[in-house]
N, C-alpha and C positions, 0 to 999 in steps of 0.2 A: 880967482874964488871957484872951486868946486861948485856945481849946484849941489844944495843941501835940501833934503827930502826927511820925508818921515811918513812910516804907517802907522795904522792904530794896529794895536796887540790885541791876540785872541788869547786867551788863557784857558789853558786843557786842564779838565778833573784828572786828580790824584792817577797815575800810573796808565792815561791814554799817551801820553809820550810814547812807551812803548813800541807800538807801529811804524812811528817817524822815525826812532831811532834806530830799528832795523831795516829802514831804506822803502817803506811803504808811503805812498808819494798822498794819500787820503788822509783827513780828517774828519771823522762825521759828526753830525750835529750833536749826538747825543753824549760825546765827548769834551763840549765845549762847557768852561766852567763859567765866561764872561768876558768881556770887551774892554780892554783899557782897564784893567784892574778894579772895572764895575761887576757887583755881586748879582744886580737882578738880571734874570733871563731876558729879560726886554730891552735892555739893552743892547742886546746883541743887534740888533735892527739900527743902531747906531751908526752901524760901518754900512759904505751904500753899497749895492749889489755888484758883486764883479767887481772890487777894488782890490788893489793888493793888501794884502795884512803880515806881520811880524806873527810868528806862533811863538807861543813860550810854554814852557811846562807849568805846572802847577805851583814849584818853588821857583819859577821866574829864569828858568835856562832858556836861552833865545837857541829857537829849532832850525830856523828858516823861514823863508817868505813863502806865501802861496798867494792865492785868489778867492776870494770869500763868495758865498752865495748862500743866503739865510732859506729859501724854498726847496733846496733839496737834501736828501739826505747825507749827500755827500758836500758836506758844509765849507771845508779846504781842500783844494788842491796843490801839492806844494812844485813851485819851480825853482826852487833855490835853498840848498842845505846853508848858505850864508847870511845868516840873519842882517847885515849889511848890504846886501844885491840890492842895485837901484835897478828894476825892468824897465827898459825903456829900447831904442833900436838898436843900441851899442849891445846890450846883453841879447838878444835875439840875432845881430850877426855874427856875435863868438860863439855860439851855439848851433849856429847854422853851418859857419867853416868847418867846427871841429867835426859835426856829424857827416858832412862832406867828405871831406879826407878820409875817416874812417870807413867809410861806407864803400866811398869806391875801391879802394884798397881791394875789398874783399869780394865784389862784384867778379863776376865770370868774364873770358875773355869777349870783347866786341859786344859792350852792353853800354846804354846809356839811358835806361829807362829804369827809374829805381826810387823805392819812397824815401825822401830825404828825412821826413818827421815822421815821427809812428807815437804821437801823443805821450803816455804815460813812459811808454820803454824808452823813448829819447827826451824824458824830463820835461818835455811841454806837454802838460794834461789840455787836452781840447784841442789841438792842434795836429792836422794830416797834412802832411806836403808830400806830393809825386814830384818827380824830375822827369819828362819825355824827351832827353837830350836838351834843348836849349828853350825850352816851353815849363812853369811851373803852376802847378795847381794846387790850391790849398784850400782847405775845409776847417771851417771855426764850428767847433761843437759845444762848447760852453760858456756861460756869463763873464766869466773871467777875461778869458780869451778874448771875447769879443772887444774888450778895452784895447787891443794893441793890435787891431788890424794895421793901422798907417805905421807903426812900428814895423812889423811882419813884413808888409811889402817893400817900404825903405829897407830893411835888410838883406831882403830877396835883391833886390837892383842892387846895393851896393858889393853885395860877394860875385854876383853872377852877369850882373849886366844883362838878364834874361829877354829874349824876343819876347817872350807873351809870360805875362802870370793874369791866369785866371782865378776866379772865385766859386766854387760849387759848396757853400754852405746852406743847399738846399736839402736837407736832411731832418729825419723824424725826431732825433736824439736831441733837437736845440730845442724841442717844445718841453722836454723835460725840464730844462734848464731854464724855463719862462722866456724862452725867444723866439721869435717868428722865422721860416723857411725864408730864405734869402734867394732873389732870382740871382742865377746868373751872372757875373760879371767880369768884365773883362777890364781889368786895372792898368794892363799893360798890350801892347801890339795888339794882334789880331789872328784869333786863332779860329776863324769864321771856317776852317778848312780843317779835316781833321789833321794833326800831326804827328811827323812820322819819326821814329825811335829804332833802337836796334838793342833785340836781345838775343844772346848766344849765338850772334851773326846772322839772326833771322831780322827781318824788317817787318816792322807793325806800324797800321794805324790806330792812334785814339781820337776819337771823337771827343773831344777835352769840353766841350759848350752842352751835349746831348747824352754823351753816354752814361752809362753806369758809372756809379762809384764817380771816380776823377775821369772818366775814359777808358779804362780798362784795366783788367784785374793783375798786378803786378805781383801780388802773395803768392799765384802759383807758379813761380817760376821752376821752382826743384823740381817740383812734380812733373810739369812739362818736359822739361831735360829727362826726368827718368821715361816717361812715356817715349821721348824720341828715342831713347836707346833700345827700348824694346818691341819696336815697329817693324823691324825688316820684315818684308814676307806676309804681315798680318792683314789681315781684314777688320778695320776699326770703327767701329761704331761710338759716336762722339755726342751722351746727350746734353742737353743746354750746353750747347756749344757756343753760344754768345759771339764773337765775332770771329771763330777758328781759331785762336790760336794753339790750342792744344792738338787739333786738326794740321795745322801746320806744323806742326813739330814732327806730327807720325806722317806726313807726306815726305816732308824733307829726309825722315829717318828710314824711309826704302818701302813704305805700306806698299802693299798689291791695291788697297783700296779705303777709302776714307768716307763715312757717311756722317755728316755734320745735321744736327737735329736742335732747333729753336722755336720758340714761340714767336718771334719778330722778324719777319719780314726784312724791317730793317739792319738788324743783327747779320741774317744772312745775307744779305747783299753787303754789307761791309767785312764779313768772314769771306766772301768771292774777293772782293778788292785786297785783302789779306793776304789771299793766294797769289795772286797776280803781283804783288811786291814783292812775293818770294818766287818769280818766274814760276809757277803753275797756272794749268789751265785750266780753271775751277768747271770750265764747259767741256771737259774731256770725263763724257759719261764713263767710259771705261775704266776710270780712276777714281772720280769723286761725284759725291752727290750730296744733296742740299734739299732737306726736309721741313718744310713746318707742319709742327706740332704740338698740341699742349698734352703733353709726355706723362703728366698725371691720370688724364682725363682717359689718354689711350691706353693706360695702364689699368685703369680701375674699370675700364668698360670692355677689357677683355681683347682689345683690338691689338693689332701689329701697325709696326710702320710698315710701311710698301715696302722697304729695302730689305727687312727681315725675312722676307717670303723668297727672296731673289738667290740669299747667300748665306751660309754660315758664319757668323763672327769670332774671330779670336783673341781679340782686344775690344773692352768695351769701357768706356771713359765716363764718367759720372760725377761731376761735379757740379750739382745743385743749389740756388740760393740758399740764403741763411731760411732755415724755417721754422725755428726759435728763438725769436726776435724780441720775447719777454717770458717771464716764467709761467704764464697761462697758457703758452702756446706749447710747453716741454712735453707734453705727453702726447701730443697730436704729432710735433715735428717728429718723435720719434718712432710711432707707429708708421710715419709717410716713409722716414728715412729705411726704415724696415722691408717697407713693402717694396721700393725703389731697389734695393738692393738684395731683394730676394729675386724680383723682377730679371736684375741685370744676372745673377750666379745661373738662373735657370736656362739662359740663350748662351751658355757658354760651354764648351766640350773641353774633357780632358785637357792638361794643358794652357787652354784659356787663359786670360788675365783680365782682370778687374782693376781699374784705378779708380779709386773711390773715394770725395771728401766730403768733408760736413765742415764749413765756417761757423757754424752757429755756438758764438763761444759758452752758452748754457750747457751745450753737451758735450762732455769730457772726454777724453780720450778712450777712457774707460766705460762709459756709458756709449763710446760709438762702437769698441771692440764687441760689448755685449749684444749691439743691435746686428754688428755684423754674422756675430754667432749663430743669434737667431734665423736670421735670414738664410745664412746656409744650410742651418736644419734644417728651414721648410722649405729650401729647394733641392734636397737630397744631397746635398752635394759634399765633401772633402776638400778641404779648403786650406793652403797653405799660405801664410803670410809671408811676403818677400821681402819687402820693406814700411816701414812707417816714416811718413815724412810730414814735418811741419811748417810752420813758418818762415820764412829765409830770414838772412842774417838782419835784413832794410826792415824788416817788419816785425824787429828783434822782442824776445821775450825778458822780463828781469826776474831773477831768484826771488826777489823780494818782492815782486806782484802776481803774482801768480792769475789774477783776474785777467791779464793782458794774453793770456792763452786762449786762440781761438782754432785755428786752423788743424785740422787731422784729415790725413791723407795715408790712406791701405791701400798697397801694392799686393795684390791676391793672384795664386794660382790656382786653378781648379787639377787639385790630385785625382778624384775620381766623381 
């Protein structure tokens, strides 16, 4: 006999099913009429926080299955449009296999580092999984996904037999959901040393236990590829270099010199290891430099990076951390991005290239374009847009879910 299960039902108010029918994965708290056909709003509390629920329209049409959290504005996050779907290990295993098959098909050659699961864009709200060869690193962001940790681990083991499964649920967003940060956990294997993976034939080391995010910024693969194509004979300044991925692409692309700048000595040390992994000698001062600077303080203080006085740069890469993590930070973030890009443009001559990014989801592409225009005006530069780059396919964006759009990169050229 098959296992029988039942989920409580969330009843929506009239017309609040329209976004779900259009493919949007969220139900807001104000759109809920009742739970299990009980009319009192207090009855909503009868459903356990994080539990799966069946979502019904006001007239009783079943719309699918999601997870419920009564303490957040986003009350339900949809997991399936099949109202009879049971959310178990089999469900996750099927999803992971489908996603892996599709994503690997679209990866560039010699690449085994990519995002397996990108939350809502991949139909699994609250879950991030990055793959570094045979090491998998996951993050759980929501109360609903928190209930399925064992199923997630089991599904990864069933499908991939990985060497390592690491959890990095040490993220601030969990607090919004009523969850605590979790310490880094090793569920399978031992990743005490950085793990090796390939991207476009380049070798990188990801510190999956201690590095930022899950150990590497996989979402900038397309921008790094563009930097490598433009690097030949260039003198490159890579701001916010972290572990030097852009710098490696520049060096392997034939750059005359690459300067890598970051505020973290540990990140700079890892950047040097990534150079060595690609048969580049980081100690060759004729070709490479690594400098520790607080970039914003250096710029605001009117100081120069020591390398700026030694040579003119004809390519600058500017990929700062997210500066607008909430709506309250938006105005300050736009000002900071503008100042930063003004600095970059003012240090490039005619024909110089700026590759500049924003990973702040609250700053739209139009916001970013406008602040770049303002930065160009303040620096007295006429600037040509060579290319706009967004997040790659493995960090995909659903047409039905514009909230998932976050990464913006502009490749700019100084006209005069």
